[in-house]
Structures are given as C-alpha cells and as structure tokens.
C-alpha positions as CSV (number, residue, x, y, z in Angstrom):
1,M,100.0,107.2,99.4
2,T,98.8,109.8,102.5
3,D,100.3,110.8,105.5
4,K,97.5,110.2,107.5
5,P,97.8,108.5,110.5
6,V,96.4,105.0,110.2
7,K,94.3,105.4,112.9
8,D,92.8,108.6,111.4
9,M,91.7,106.8,108.1
10,S,88.3,105.3,107.4
11,F,88.3,102.0,106.1
12,E,87.8,103.0,102.4
13,D,91.1,105.1,102.7
14,A,93.0,102.7,104.7
15,M,92.0,99.7,101.9
16,A,93.3,102.1,98.8
17,A,96.6,102.6,101.0
18,L,97.0,99.1,101.3
19,E,96.3,98.3,97.4
20,T,98.9,101.0,96.6
21,V,101.6,99.4,99.2
22,V,100.8,95.6,98.1
23,G,101.5,97.1,94.2
24,Q,104.7,98.8,95.1
25,L,106.1,95.6,96.8
26,E,104.6,93.3,94.1
27,S,106.7,95.5,91.6
28,G,110.0,94.6,92.9
29,N,111.2,98.2,92.2
30,V,111.4,99.1,95.8
31,P,115.1,99.4,97.6
32,L,115.0,96.9,100.8
33,E,115.0,99.7,103.6
34,D,112.2,101.3,101.7
35,S,110.2,97.7,101.6
36,I,110.4,97.1,105.1
37,K,108.8,100.3,105.7
38,L,106.2,99.5,103.4
39,Y,105.6,96.1,104.7
40,E,105.0,97.7,108.4
41,K,102.8,100.1,106.9
42,G,100.9,97.5,105.1
43,A,100.7,95.3,108.2
44,A,99.4,98.2,110.2
45,L,96.6,99.1,107.5
46,K,95.6,95.7,107.3
47,A,95.1,95.2,111.0
48,H,93.2,98.7,110.9
49,C,90.7,97.5,107.8
50,E,90.3,94.5,110.0
51,A,89.3,96.2,113.0
52,K,87.0,98.6,111.3
53,L,85.2,95.2,109.7
54,K,84.8,93.6,113.1
55,S,83.4,96.8,114.2
56,A,80.9,97.1,111.9
57,E,80.0,93.8,112.1
58,E,79.4,94.0,115.3
59,K,77.1,96.9,115.0
60,V,75.1,94.8,112.7
61,A,74.9,92.2,115.2
62,Q,73.7,94.4,117.9
63,I,70.9,95.7,115.0
64,T,69.8,92.5,114.4
65,S,69.9,91.3,117.8
66,D,67.2,90.7,120.3
67,G,69.3,91.6,123.1
68,N,69.5,87.9,124.0
69,G,72.3,87.5,121.3
70,N,69.1,85.8,119.0
71,A,69.0,87.0,115.6
72,T,66.4,88.9,114.8
73,G,64.8,89.4,111.2
74,A,66.3,86.5,109.8
75,N,63.3,85.7,107.3
76,P,63.7,86.9,103.9
77,V,61.7,89.8,102.7
78,E,59.3,88.3,100.0
79,I,59.0,91.4,97.6
80,S,56.2,91.0,95.2
C-alpha cells in the first residue's frame, strides 16, 4: 500500500488501495489494532472515491446540459 496521502490519490490509485485494504481485512490475519487502522484508511479511501465520482458526474452533467439544467445530446447517435 502506498504512503501517499489519500487526498492526493487519483481515483484509480484510491480504488486499488481500497481493494488492498478490503483484501487484508477479509483475510482475517491482521491484528485488531491494525484492523482498526485499516478500517479507518478504507473509510477515507471510500469517501475519497465517492467524492471523485461525484465530481466527475457533475462535470459530465455540465458538459451535457444547456445551462438551464436541461440535458442535451440525449438522442442516441445512429451509426451506419
């Protein structure tokens, strides 16, 4: 696991770290104190990933709206 602060991680790095944390916790081979630290790290990673996803969703909404909150480009593109 990286020592990089969670706030500085990309979404992909945070997801990979979260998967590592979950794997370690699921293994059951981690002492209680370390499990608590891993759980806290996992919670921070989860929150970071959710924030990154929300930000991405907001950017997509801005790109695909007409400024009044109405979706644009909602019609599927027909490929011949």
